[in-house]
C-alpha positions, 0 to 999 in steps of 0.5 A, spaced: 141 501 610 147 497 613 150 498 620 155 502 619 150 507 615 145 507 621 151 509 626 154 514 622 147 517 622 146 516 629 152 520 631 151 526 626 143 527 628 147 526 636 151 532 634 147 536 630 140 536 633 141 542 638 146 546 634 143 551 630 146 548 623 140 543 622 140 536 623 136 534 617 140 538 612 146 534 615 142 527 615 141 528 608 148 531 606 151 524 609 146 519 606 148 523 599 155 522 600 153 515 603 150 514 596 143 512 600 137 511 597 132 517 599 126 514 598 127 508 603 122 507 607 125 504 613 131 509 612 127 515 612 124 513 619 130 512 622 132 519 621 125 522 625 125 516 630 132 517 632 131 525 632 126 523 638 131 519 641 136 525 642 131 530 644 130 525 650 137 527 652 133 534 654 129 530 659 135 527 662 138 533 663 133 538 664 128 533 669 127 538 674 123 542 670 119 536 667 116 533 672 115 539 676 108 539 675 106 545 680 108 549 675 103 548 670 104 555 666 111 551 664 107 546 660 102 551 657 108 555 654 109 549 651 103 548 648 102 554 646 109 555 643 108 547 639 101 548 636 104 553 630 109 547 628 103 542 628 098 546 623 103 548 619 106 541 619 100 538 617 098 543 612 106 544 608 107 536 608 107 536 600 112 542 600 116 540 605 117 533 601 119 537 595 125 541 598 127 534 602 127 531 596 133 536 593 140 536 597 142 542 594 135 547 595 137 544 602 144 547 601 142 554 599 138 554 605 144 551 609 148 557 607 143 563 607 141 561 614 149 562 616 149 568 613 143 570 618 147 567 624 153 572 622 149 578 625 144 575 629 147 577 635 147 584 633 140 584 632 139 583 639 143 586 644 139 587 649 136 581 653 130 582 658 128 575 659 134 572 663 130 565 667 124 560 663 119 563 668 119 569 666 117 567 659 110 570 658 105 566 654 105 571 648 112 571 647 111 563 647 106 564 642 112 568 638 117 563 638 112 557 636 112 562 630 119 563 628 119 555 629 114 555 622 121 558 619 124 551 619 118 548 616 117 552 610 124 552 609 127 545 611 135 545 613 133 552 616 135 549 623 128 548 628 133 550 633 136 555 630 129 557 629 127 557 635 133 560 638 132 566 634 125 567 636 127 567 643 133 573 641 127 577 638 123 575 644 128 578 649 131 572 651 138 572 653 142 567 649 143 561 654 135 562 655 133 562 648 137 555 646 133 552 653 127 554 651 128 551 644 130 544 647 124 544 651 119 546 645 123 540 641 121 535 645 113 536 644 114 537 637 119 531 635 114 527 640 108 529 635 113 528 629 116 522 632 109 518 632 106 521 626 112 518 621 111 511 625 103 511 623 105 513 617 111 508 615 106 502 619 100 503 614 105 504 607 110 499 609 109 495 614 114 490 613 119 494 615 118 492 622 122 486 622 127 484 628 133 486 624 130 493 623 127 494 630 134 492 633 138 497 628 133 502 630 134 501 637 141 501 636 141 508 633 137 511 638 141 509 643 147 512 640 144 518 638 141 520 645 149 519 649 152 523 643 146 528 644 147 528 652 154 531 651 152 536 646 147 540 649 151 541 655 157 543 650 153 548 646 150 551 653 157 552 655 160 555 649 154 560 648 154 562 655 161 566 652 161 566 644 157 568 639 153 565 634 158 567 628 162 561 629 155 557 627 154 561 621 161 561 619 161 553 619 154 552 615 156 557 609 162 553 609 158 547 609 153 549 604 158 551 599 162 545 600 155 540 599 154 545 592 161 544 590 160 537 591 153 536 587 156 540 581 162 536 581 158 529 581 161 528 587 154 526 590 147 526 587 141 531 587 135 528 588 129 532 583 122 533 586 117 532 581 114 539 582 117 545 585 112 549 590 112 557 590 117 557 596 121 552 593 121 556 587 123 562 591 129 559 594 132 557 588 132 564 585 136 567 592 141 562 591 142 564 584 142 571 585 148 570 591 152 566 586 
């Protein structure tokens, strides 16, 4: 990974982490376009760690919620919501690796997720919850279960999954988005810790000084860009629907598929395909 590549990826991460368009998909697309090695240990660790750096922007912007230890229910809701993702993330590790190894599948998921976002506002027109304090524990669990979708289908977007879960639980758009931001903190903290530990065990040589400096700079860039992205996103969804994100996802998914089949970017092949992966491919083939 070069310095230019690291800066580009950090900016892409900062912009896309909180939008319902999947930062994972965009990082994979960006790396494919720049023809980066998808198996480079440091590069893969870099992707995960800068995601957590982006998440830290939420703690800064909503610091009053995170340091208000008198409201224990806030932390309980996050714990309840993050449990499904932790369980399924551990159980489906190989499945996740299969999908992440194929840019074409991620492009299909991006496209199909865009179709969902075209209609999501029509499905949930009557929100009942207008503050985070009014979210119940069962609603927290339901939102956490929706987060599993982003694990089953990497590229669907963790943000999109949890926001839709919030809307399905009766939350208005602003509260659903903010709770999605809050839930990202423990989710990405766990993912980052595991990635760092796994990388240290398997490839300890990547932790040399130049890589560490590159990682810290990437984290800083991702963090700063995310601060701007979060504020802009909240302002936008208070006055607009999610349709624009759906249209963007469809265009982006089609564009990547065209580039793949035109030979502009390579499609990494995985050694085997899980049942869920086969289902995604079948759905894309029928849609085309």
